[in-house]
ZAKOLTI-386355 format. One line per 3 residues: their letters; for each residue x, y, z of C-alpha. Coordinates in nm, 2 decimals, padded with zeros to 4 digits. Example, Ala and Ser with C-alpha at 12.3 -4.5 7.8 and 13.67 -1.06 7.14 Angstrom:
BEGIN
as) 01.23 -00.45 00.78; 01.37 -00.11 00.71
***
This chain:
BEGIN
xxx) 00.00 00.00 00.00; 00.14 00.34 -00.10; 00.06 00.69 -00.21
xxx) 00.06 00.78 -00.57; 00.06 01.12 -00.75; 00.13 01.28 -01.08
xxx) 00.02 01.53 -01.35; 00.01 01.57 -01.72; 00.02 01.89 -01.92
xxx) -00.20 01.95 -02.22; 00.11 02.09 -02.39; 00.36 01.80 -02.40
xxx) 00.65 02.05 -02.44; 00.56 02.21 -02.11; 00.82 02.09 -01.86
xxx) 00.73 01.89 -01.55; 00.88 02.02 -01.22; 01.04 01.72 -01.04
xxx) 01.03 01.89 -00.70; 00.65 01.93 -00.73; 00.63 01.56 -00.79
xxx) 00.84 01.49 -00.49; 00.63 01.73 -00.28; 00.31 01.55 -00.39
xxx) 00.46 01.23 -00.26; 00.59 01.38 00.06; 00.26 01.53 00.17
xxx) 00.13 01.17 00.18; 00.44 01.03 00.34; 00.22 00.85 00.60
xxx) 00.10 00.63 00.31; 00.45 00.53 00.22; 00.73 00.60 00.47
xxx) 00.96 00.33 00.33; 01.09 00.53 00.03; 00.99 00.75 -00.26
xxx) 01.05 00.77 -00.63; 00.95 00.99 -00.92; 00.97 00.96 -01.30
xxx) 00.90 01.19 -01.59; 00.91 01.14 -01.96; 01.10 01.41 -02.15
xxx) 00.90 01.60 -02.42; 00.58 01.43 -02.31; 00.47 01.67 -02.03
xxx) 00.39 01.39 -01.78; 00.54 01.28 -01.45; 00.45 01.03 -01.17
xxx) 00.56 01.00 -00.81; 00.52 00.74 -00.54; 00.56 00.70 -00.16
xxx) 00.62 00.34 -00.08; 00.50 00.11 00.20; 00.69 -00.21 00.17
xxx) 00.46 -00.52 00.20; 00.56 -00.73 -00.10; 00.93 -00.74 -00.22
xxx) 01.10 -00.56 00.07; 01.42 -00.49 -00.13; 01.41 -00.11 -00.14
xxx) 01.57 -00.04 -00.48; 01.42 -00.33 -00.67; 01.06 -00.24 -00.57
xxx) 01.09 00.14 -00.61; 00.82 00.30 -00.82; 00.72 00.45 -01.06
xxx) 00.80 00.15 -01.29; 00.87 00.18 -01.66; 00.84 -00.10 -01.91
xxx) 01.15 -00.24 -02.07; 01.07 -00.07 -02.40; 01.00 00.26 -02.23
xxx) 00.64 00.27 -02.36; 00.46 00.24 -02.03; 00.49 00.44 -01.70
xxx) 00.32 00.30 -01.39; 00.26 00.41 -01.03; 00.05 00.18 -00.81
xxx) -00.12 00.18 -00.47; -00.27 -00.14 -00.34; -00.24 -00.52 -00.37
xxx) -00.29 -00.76 -00.66; -00.37 -01.10 -00.52; -00.29 -01.43 -00.70
xxx) 00.01 -01.25 -00.85; 00.24 -01.55 -00.80; 00.03 -01.78 -01.02
xxx) 00.01 -01.51 -01.29; 00.38 -01.43 -01.27; 00.47 -01.80 -01.31
xxx) 00.24 -01.83 -01.61; 00.39 -01.53 -01.78; 00.74 -01.65 -01.70
xxx) 00.67 -01.99 -01.86; 00.58 -01.81 -02.17; 00.91 -01.62 -02.19
xxx) 00.83 -01.30 -01.98; 01.10 -01.16 -01.76; 01.02 -00.98 -01.44
xxx) 01.26 -00.73 -01.29; 01.11 -00.73 -00.94; 00.92 -00.95 -00.70
xxx) 00.65 -00.68 -00.67; 00.29 -00.77 -00.75; 00.25 -00.43 -00.91
xxx) 00.48 -00.52 -01.20; 00.20 -00.75 -01.33; 00.04 -00.45 -01.50
xxx) 00.34 -00.40 -01.72; 00.30 -00.75 -01.85; -00.08 -00.78 -01.86
xxx) -00.15 -00.45 -02.05; 00.07 -00.50 -02.36; -00.06 -00.86 -02.40
xxx) -00.43 -00.81 -02.33; -00.50 -00.44 -02.35; -00.69 -00.23 -02.10
xxx) -01.02 -00.42 -02.11; -00.85 -00.76 -02.12; -00.62 -00.68 -01.83
xxx) -00.88 -00.57 -01.57; -01.05 -00.90 -01.51; -00.72 -01.05 -01.40
xxx) -00.66 -00.78 -01.13; -00.79 -00.92 -00.80; -00.77 -00.71 -00.48
xxx) -00.77 -00.35 -00.37; -00.59 -00.11 -00.59; -00.57 00.23 -00.75
xxx) -00.31 00.31 -01.02; -00.20 00.54 -01.30; -00.08 00.39 -01.63
xxx) 00.06 00.61 -01.91; 00.09 00.46 -02.26; 00.33 00.67 -02.45
xxx) 00.26 00.51 -02.79; -00.11 00.61 -02.76; -00.04 00.92 -02.55
xxx) -00.31 00.79 -02.31; -00.32 00.83 -01.93; -00.54 00.58 -01.75
xxx) -00.65 00.62 -01.39; -00.79 00.29 -01.26; -00.97 00.22 -00.93
xxx) -01.07 -00.12 -00.77; -01.42 -00.25 -00.79; -01.55 -00.13 -00.45
xxx) -01.33 00.18 -00.40; -01.12 00.03 -00.12; -00.83 00.24 -00.24
xxx) -00.88 00.61 -00.31; -00.79 00.80 -00.63; -00.87 01.17 -00.69
xxx) -00.82 01.39 -01.00; -00.88 01.75 -01.12; -00.82 01.96 -01.42
xxx) -00.69 02.31 -01.40; -00.52 02.55 -01.65; -00.43 02.29 -01.90
xxx) -00.30 02.04 -01.65; -00.46 01.73 -01.51; -00.35 01.63 -01.16
xxx) -00.41 01.31 -00.97; -00.32 01.15 -00.64; -00.42 00.90 -00.37
xxx) -00.53 01.18 -00.14; -00.68 01.53 -00.20; -00.38 01.69 -00.02
xxx) -00.15 01.55 -00.29; -00.35 01.74 -00.55; -00.35 02.05 -00.34
xxx) 00.03 02.02 -00.32; 00.04 02.12 -00.68; 00.06 02.50 -00.68
xxx) -00.20 02.55 -00.95; -00.48 02.35 -00.80; -00.73 02.59 -00.63
xxx) -00.85 02.50 -00.28; -01.21 02.59 -00.21; -01.53 02.42 -00.11
xxx) -01.81 02.37 -00.36; -02.15 02.48 -00.22; -02.31 02.14 -00.30
xxx) -02.00 01.95 -00.16; -02.04 02.15 00.16; -02.41 02.07 00.18
xxx) -02.32 01.70 00.17; -02.05 01.73 00.43; -02.31 01.86 00.67
xxx) -02.56 01.58 00.60; -02.31 01.29 00.59; -02.40 01.12 00.26
xxx) -02.20 01.23 -00.05; -02.29 01.22 -00.42; -02.09 00.92 -00.57
xxx) -01.77 01.04 -00.73; -01.77 01.38 -00.56; -01.58 01.55 -00.28
xxx) -01.62 01.86 -00.06; -01.40 02.06 -00.28; -01.46 02.25 -00.61
xxx) -01.33 02.06 -00.91; -01.19 01.77 -00.72; -01.34 01.44 -00.84
xxx) -01.29 01.07 -00.75; -01.24 00.79 -00.99; -01.55 00.59 -00.92
xxx) -01.52 00.23 -00.80; -01.49 -00.01 -01.08; -01.41 00.27 -01.33
xxx) -01.13 00.39 -01.55; -01.08 00.76 -01.63; -00.91 00.78 -01.97
xxx) -00.73 01.10 -02.06; -00.60 01.17 -02.41; -00.46 01.49 -02.57
xxx) -00.64 01.55 -02.90; -00.71 01.86 -03.11; -00.57 02.10 -02.85
xxx) -00.78 01.97 -02.56; -00.79 01.69 -02.30; -01.05 01.44 -02.41
xxx) -01.16 01.27 -02.08; -01.40 00.98 -02.06; -01.50 00.76 -01.77
xxx) -01.56 00.39 -01.84; -01.71 00.13 -01.61; -01.54 -00.21 -01.61
xxx) -01.73 -00.38 -01.32; -02.04 -00.34 -01.11; -02.23 -00.54 -00.85
xxx) -02.48 -00.69 -01.09; -02.77 -00.85 -00.90; -02.99 -01.08 -01.12
xxx) -03.31 -00.94 -01.25; -03.63 -01.08 -01.10; -03.70 -01.29 -01.41
xxx) -03.35 -01.44 -01.38; -03.38 -01.54 -01.01; -03.45 -01.90 -00.91
xxx) -03.49 -02.06 -00.57; -03.45 -02.41 -00.70; -03.10 -02.47 -00.57
xxx) -03.08 -02.63 -00.22; -02.95 -02.42 00.08; -02.64 -02.63 00.10
xxx) -02.53 -02.51 -00.25; -02.53 -02.15 -00.13; -02.37 -02.23 00.20
xxx) -02.09 -02.43 00.05; -02.03 -02.17 -00.21; -01.99 -01.89 00.04
xxx) -01.76 -02.11 00.25; -01.54 -02.19 -00.05; -01.52 -01.84 -00.19
xxx) -01.46 -01.67 00.15; -01.19 -01.92 00.26; -01.00 -01.86 -00.07
xxx) -01.04 -01.48 -00.03; -00.89 -01.49 00.33; -00.61 -01.72 00.22
xxx) -00.50 -01.48 -00.06; -00.50 -01.19 00.18; -00.26 -01.36 00.42
xxx) 00.01 -01.34 00.15; 00.28 -01.08 00.25; 00.65 -01.05 00.32
xxx) 00.56 -00.91 00.66; 00.34 -01.04 00.95; -00.04 -01.02 00.90
xxx) -00.28 -00.96 01.19; -00.65 -00.92 01.22; -00.89 -00.65 01.35
xxx) -01.13 -00.81 01.60; -01.46 -00.66 01.72; -01.76 -00.84 01.87
xxx) -01.93 -00.88 01.53; -01.94 -01.20 01.34; -01.76 -01.05 01.04
xxx) -01.42 -00.98 01.20; -01.46 -01.30 01.41; -01.50 -01.50 01.09
xxx) -01.19 -01.33 00.94; -00.99 -01.42 01.25; -01.13 -01.77 01.26
xxx) -01.03 -01.85 00.90; -00.69 -01.68 00.94; -00.62 -01.88 01.25
xxx) -00.72 -02.20 01.06; -00.49 -02.12 00.77; -00.19 -01.99 00.96
xxx) 00.05 -02.21 01.14; 00.12 -01.97 01.43; -00.12 -01.78 01.66
xxx) -00.27 -01.48 01.49; -00.23 -01.13 01.64; -00.58 -00.98 01.70
xxx) -00.63 -00.61 01.76; -00.95 -00.50 01.95; -01.09 -00.15 02.03
xxx) -01.25 -00.12 02.38; -01.48 00.17 02.48; -01.55 00.28 02.84
xxx) -01.92 00.27 02.78; -02.07 -00.08 02.83; -02.35 -00.01 02.58
xxx) -02.10 00.03 02.30; -01.81 -00.19 02.42; -01.77 -00.53 02.24
xxx) -01.45 -00.66 02.40; -01.61 -00.94 02.61; -01.74 -01.11 02.29
xxx) -01.42 -01.04 02.11; -01.23 -01.20 02.39; -01.44 -01.51 02.36
xxx) -01.35 -01.54 02.00; -00.98 -01.48 02.07; -00.98 -01.76 02.32
xxx) -01.16 -01.99 02.08; -00.90 -01.94 01.81; -00.59 -01.92 02.03
xxx) -00.53 -01.57 01.90; -00.28 -01.33 02.06; -00.52 -01.06 02.15
xxx) -00.42 -00.69 02.20; -00.69 -00.46 02.33; -00.66 -00.09 02.32
xxx) -00.89 00.08 02.57; -01.02 00.42 02.47; -01.19 00.68 02.68
xxx) -01.49 00.85 02.52; -01.37 01.20 02.60; -01.02 01.13 02.47
xxx) -01.15 01.08 02.12; -01.21 01.45 02.06; -00.85 01.52 02.14
xxx) -00.76 01.36 01.81; -01.06 01.48 01.61; -00.88 01.75 01.41
xxx) -00.59 01.52 01.33; -00.83 01.26 01.20; -00.99 01.50 00.96
xxx) -00.65 01.59 00.81; -00.64 01.23 00.70; -01.01 01.17 00.61
xxx) -01.04 01.49 00.41; -01.41 01.49 00.47; -01.63 01.53 00.78
xxx) -01.72 01.23 01.00; -02.05 01.18 01.19; -01.91 00.96 01.47
xxx) -01.58 00.95 01.65; -01.54 00.58 01.55; -01.31 00.73 01.28
xxx) -01.09 00.87 01.56; -01.09 00.54 01.74; -00.98 00.36 01.43
xxx) -00.70 00.61 01.38; -00.58 00.55 01.73; -00.61 00.17 01.67
xxx) -00.40 00.18 01.35; -00.14 00.39 01.54; -00.12 00.12 01.80
xxx) -00.09 -00.15 01.54; 00.19 00.04 01.37; 00.37 00.07 01.71
xxx) 00.36 -00.31 01.75; 00.55 -00.34 01.42; 00.25 -00.47 01.22
xxx) 00.18 -00.33 00.88; -00.11 -00.55 00.76; -00.44 -00.66 00.91
xxx) -00.73 -00.86 00.77; -01.07 -00.69 00.84; -01.44 -00.77 00.83
xxx) -01.56 -00.48 00.61; -01.80 -00.57 00.33; -01.98 -00.86 00.50
xxx) -02.29 -00.66 00.59; -02.30 -00.52 00.24; -02.29 -00.86 00.07
xxx) -02.51 -01.06 00.31; -02.77 -00.80 00.43; -02.64 -00.73 00.78
xxx) -02.75 -00.38 00.85; -03.08 -00.30 01.03; -03.17 -00.07 00.74
xxx) -03.16 -00.38 00.51; -03.39 -00.57 00.74; -03.63 -00.28 00.75
xxx) -03.64 -00.25 00.37; -03.69 -00.63 00.35; -03.98 -00.61 00.60
xxx) -04.15 -00.32 00.42; -04.08 -00.40 00.06; -03.94 -00.75 00.01
xxx) -04.17 -00.99 00.19; -04.50 -01.01 00.00; -04.64 -01.29 00.21
xxx) -04.60 -01.10 00.54; -04.93 -00.99 00.68; -04.98 -00.62 00.78
xxx) -04.99 -00.71 01.14; -04.66 -00.91 01.12; -04.50 -00.63 00.92
xxx) -04.58 -00.38 01.20; -04.46 -00.62 01.47; -04.13 -00.70 01.29
xxx) -04.06 -00.34 01.22; -04.13 -00.25 01.59; -03.91 -00.53 01.71
xxx) -03.63 -00.41 01.48; -03.66 -00.05 01.61; -03.65 -00.16 01.97
xxx) -03.34 -00.37 01.93; -03.16 -00.08 01.76; -03.26 00.20 02.00
xxx) -02.90 00.31 02.04; -02.86 00.37 01.67; -03.19 00.55 01.59
xxx) -03.11 00.88 01.43; -02.80 00.73 01.26; -02.84 00.37 01.14
xxx) -03.22 00.40 01.13; -03.42 00.72 01.08; -03.63 00.85 01.37
xxx) -03.92 00.90 01.13; -04.01 00.78 00.78; -03.84 01.01 00.53
xxx) -03.92 01.02 00.16; -03.74 01.16 -00.15; -03.93 01.19 -00.48
xxx) -03.63 01.14 -00.71; -03.50 00.83 -00.52; -03.85 00.68 -00.51
xxx) -03.89 00.73 -00.89; -03.56 00.55 -00.95; -03.58 00.28 -00.68
xxx) -03.94 00.24 -00.59; -03.88 00.35 -00.23; -03.65 00.57 -00.03
xxx) -03.38 00.33 00.10; -03.37 00.31 00.48; -02.99 00.36 00.48
xxx) -03.03 00.71 00.33; -03.33 00.82 00.54; -03.14 00.93 00.85
xxx) -02.91 01.15 00.64; -03.19 01.29 00.43; -03.36 01.38 00.76
xxx) -03.04 01.54 00.88; -03.03 01.74 00.55; -03.33 01.93 00.67
xxx) -03.11 02.12 00.92; -02.85 02.22 00.65; -02.99 02.53 00.49
xxx) -03.02 02.71 00.83; -02.66 02.62 00.91; -02.51 02.76 00.59
xxx) -02.39 03.12 00.56; -02.64 03.35 00.37; -02.44 03.35 00.03
xxx) -02.40 02.97 00.04; -02.76 02.92 00.14; -02.87 03.12 -00.16
xxx) -02.66 02.91 -00.39; -02.82 02.58 -00.28; -03.17 02.71 -00.21
xxx) -03.33 02.48 -00.47; -03.08 02.19 -00.42; -03.22 01.84 -00.36
xxx) -02.95 01.62 -00.22; -03.15 01.30 -00.28; -03.20 01.39 -00.64
xxx) -02.83 01.46 -00.68; -02.75 01.11 -00.55; -03.02 00.95 -00.77
xxx) -02.88 01.12 -01.08; -02.53 00.96 -01.02; -02.66 00.61 -00.98
xxx) -02.67 00.36 -01.27; -03.05 00.31 -01.32; -02.98 -00.01 -01.53
xxx) -02.85 -00.18 -01.21; -03.17 -00.11 -01.03; -03.44 -00.20 -01.28
xxx) -03.64 -00.52 -01.20; -03.43 -00.61 -00.90; -03.55 -00.74 -00.57
xxx) -03.60 -00.46 -00.30; -03.32 -00.61 -00.09; -03.08 -00.61 -00.39
xxx) -03.17 -00.24 -00.45; -03.11 -00.15 -00.08; -02.77 -00.33 -00.08
xxx) -02.67 -00.17 -00.41; -02.75 00.18 -00.29; -02.56 00.13 00.04
xxx) -02.25 00.00 -00.15; -02.25 00.31 -00.39; -02.30 00.56 -00.11
xxx) -02.22 00.46 00.25; -01.97 00.18 00.18; -01.75 00.38 -00.05
xxx) -01.81 00.73 00.10; -01.78 00.63 00.47; -01.68 00.28 00.57
xxx) -01.39 00.25 00.32; -01.29 00.61 00.36; -01.30 00.76 00.71
xxx) -01.36 00.41 00.86; -01.10 00.24 00.65; -00.82 00.33 00.42
xxx) -00.77 00.69 00.53; -00.74 00.63 00.91; -00.54 00.30 00.86
xxx) -00.30 00.45 00.61; -00.26 00.76 00.84; -00.03 00.53 01.03
xxx) 00.12 00.33 00.74; -00.11 00.03 00.80; -00.27 -00.17 00.53
xxx) -00.62 -00.32 00.59; -00.73 -00.61 00.37; -01.11 -00.68 00.35
xxx) -01.16 -01.04 00.22; -01.54 -01.00 00.21; -01.48 -00.75 -00.08
xxx) -01.31 -01.00 -00.30; -01.50 -00.97 -00.63; -01.52 -01.34 -00.68
xxx) -01.71 -01.37 -00.35; -01.92 -01.07 -00.43; -02.02 -01.21 -00.77
xxx) -02.13 -01.53 -00.60; -02.32 -01.33 -00.33; -02.53 -01.14 -00.58
xxx) -02.68 -01.47 -00.69; -02.79 -01.57 -00.34; -03.17 -01.56 -00.30
xxx) -03.28 -01.27 -00.08; -03.41 -01.53 00.18; -03.06 -01.67 00.21
xxx) -02.93 -01.33 00.31; -03.22 -01.24 00.55; -03.42 -01.54 00.65
xxx) -03.72 -01.44 00.86; -03.57 -01.20 01.11; -03.21 -01.34 01.09
xxx) -02.97 -01.13 00.89; -02.66 -01.29 00.72; -02.82 -01.63 00.74
xxx) -02.61 -01.80 00.48; -02.29 -01.66 00.62; -02.37 -01.78 00.97
xxx) -02.45 -02.13 00.84; -02.13 -02.14 00.63; -01.91 -02.04 00.93
xxx) -02.11 -02.20 01.20; -01.83 -02.44 01.29; -01.59 -02.17 01.39
xxx) -01.82 -01.93 01.57; -01.89 -01.96 01.94; -02.26 -02.00 02.01
xxx) -02.31 -01.65 02.14; -02.17 -01.51 01.82; -02.37 -01.74 01.59
xxx) -02.69 -01.63 01.76; -02.61 -01.26 01.80; -02.81 -01.00 01.62
xxx) -02.61 -00.74 01.42; -02.47 -00.47 01.65; -02.35 -00.16 01.47
xxx) -01.99 -00.07 01.55; -01.99 00.29 01.67; -01.82 00.50 01.93
xxx) -02.05 00.64 02.20; -02.21 00.97 02.07; -02.11 01.29 02.26
xxx) -02.44 01.32 02.45; -02.39 00.98 02.62; -02.11 01.10 02.84
xxx) -02.08 01.43 03.02; -01.70 01.42 02.98; -01.73 01.35 02.61
xxx) -01.98 01.63 02.57; -01.74 01.87 02.75; -01.46 01.76 02.52
xxx) -01.67 01.82 02.22; -01.77 02.17 02.35; -01.41 02.25 02.40
xxx) -01.36 02.20 02.03; -01.67 02.40 01.96; -01.53 02.69 02.16
xxx) -01.24 02.69 01.91; -01.41 02.63 01.58; -01.78 02.73 01.62
xxx) -01.76 03.07 01.79; -01.92 03.36 01.61; -01.57 03.49 01.53
xxx) -01.45 03.16 01.39; -01.76 03.12 01.18; -01.73 03.47 01.04
xxx) -01.36 03.40 00.96; -01.44 03.10 00.73; -01.76 03.24 00.59
xxx) -01.91 02.89 00.56; -02.17 02.87 00.84; -02.44 03.08 01.00
xxx) -02.36 03.16 01.36; -02.73 03.19 01.46; -02.82 02.86 01.29
xxx) -02.53 02.68 01.48; -02.65 02.83 01.81; -03.01 02.72 01.74
xxx) -02.90 02.37 01.66; -02.70 02.34 01.99; -03.00 02.48 02.18
xxx) -03.23 02.21 02.02; -02.98 01.94 02.12; -02.96 02.05 02.48
xxx) -03.34 02.11 02.52; -03.49 01.88 02.78; -03.77 01.77 02.56
xxx) -03.55 01.66 02.27; -03.57 01.28 02.23; -03.26 01.07 02.25
xxx) -03.29 00.97 01.89; -03.29 01.33 01.79; -02.98 01.39 02.00
xxx) -02.81 01.10 01.80; -02.89 01.28 01.48; -02.78 01.62 01.61
xxx) -02.46 01.47 01.74; -02.38 01.37 01.39; -02.46 01.72 01.25
xxx) -02.25 01.89 01.52; -01.95 01.66 01.43; -02.00 01.78 01.07
xxx) -02.01 02.14 01.17; -01.68 02.10 01.35; -01.56 01.91 01.05
xxx) -01.62 02.18 00.79; -01.45 02.44 01.00; -01.15 02.21 01.06
xxx) -01.13 02.11 00.69; -01.11 02.49 00.61; -00.82 02.53 00.85
xxx) -00.64 02.22 00.72; -00.68 02.27 00.34; -00.79 02.62 00.26
xxx) -00.63 02.85 00.52; -00.30 02.64 00.51; -00.06 02.69 00.22
xxx) -00.05 02.32 00.12; 00.21 02.36 -00.16; 00.45 02.52 00.08
xxx) 00.37 02.26 00.35; 00.43 01.98 00.10; 00.77 02.12 00.00
xxx) 00.86 02.16 00.37; 00.77 01.80 00.44; 00.99 01.69 00.15
xxx) 01.28 01.89 00.29; 01.23 01.75 00.63; 01.23 01.39 00.49
xxx) 01.53 01.45 00.28; 01.32 01.37 -00.03; 01.48 01.57 -00.32
x) 01.45 01.56 -00.70
***
């Protein structure tokens, strides 16, 4: 895992500044502290840089990127892991290919010339984001993995296209402007983002499963975005329930075991994240079965018993003989690292779980581990979230009586009281555009569409005017692929929407890559192996949610390695305690508010409305405000803090100067 960056001029005779490339790598040194490299092509107006985290092929000089092909035609800089690379390398070698490194990244330089872009991509298995320049065709390709596990951003300014693993790498280029977009700011305050967007004007993401192709033709950049993969659920007419349960159970067992085994491949030790959920417990259980030695398991413990999962995690650690390492976190301590976390997430966060995971990855790094296997993606594939169960109850069970529907929905709400206002909406919320596209407003989006009702009053008057007719639900709907939603089961639709919004924009960003790589730590989610995902799309909805039991097929497939308490346990969302649950944490949050949300601080940034902020705090602290509303308002307050902190980090700070200073401090020079 690494940090990549680069830029291309529209005019190929416009020289590339090597020190800018080095600075773009240095500003994301945390992603790759083990070395750096840069490469440019004379008279082509293009250059790449790379900050390296050594996981595969630890020999520093041999694995140094960017790579060039032997004939000089291709230039490559890569972030991520390609699994199954040894088999592919052996196959190519038997056909006469010669590899110069032991790095998995070098595969691209052999696949692309033989198979072309479209032919190459199906062979790439894992989490990755890379830039490939084909000098013969004068074509730059920016490629991101199927689920968006690894980030990749790009922008175009003044005849130059700039890209990088993090937004700060783009901002390190002196010509890239640093300002919020009104719509991006709106989505920062409501939590859910438009797919492919960011908070900042002109800064875009390569979408998961997509390639951005850049060519210089007729005096302009010709840029097109092509999709190479998507989570394609069968149409209703294609679904059949004729296969026995054992077929689905065995298929999940086989695919998941292979996915975990591939992700244990590394030239450094591999540990596991372990919470009290069945997903990380399964990842640990399979890792322990595959490995010859005890697996190191890292667990976060909270000081609030309602949110702490360490007792169950300890039971799983004992069952597998794992070497468990628990980091105990105080709720009020999390806000001490809130601003630091946002430097890495580059977007606002609704819950301090992101801070907790940053502190966890720091602890992992300090124990000399660089790689962990995680449980992310399981809920997405197998219907684990309470919002999925709600949509199944309301829209996906035609045989359920009205009375049963009410009872089941009430039972779901009662068992998820802690998360009402975040994981489940307080009240039914509808959006016309989403309902026209999907047939209903997905429950996973409803809490944030509800939160969006607060946003206009929180924005400064000029920004409020710019978004006065803006419909965030419509904006999200317009960026979803309608073809993937037509004639699908309601549960398929709900899972697809979550994967395109919450998974990529939250769980894999501020809950994943960004807070892990902040401490040079690589997380590998086997549940997001695309072979497993393609099998999971074919599972009948009743194999994912059977009656009131979520992730039924996964539980049955892994029943043999789960302790009874885990096998029977209902999904419990992994969250840090919200601020209102602890007076000390509320005081810690208020201390940040006194720095970033005073009338003076708000006037300085020009983003928010001081009276609107004051009114929202008053609503939160009113005695009659329900706890579920406090959960929702806690999220909005975190976002308010977030936009002010993002302004300080990325707009008020001279990022190009900071990046060059970092390069100088590191001794990274062109």
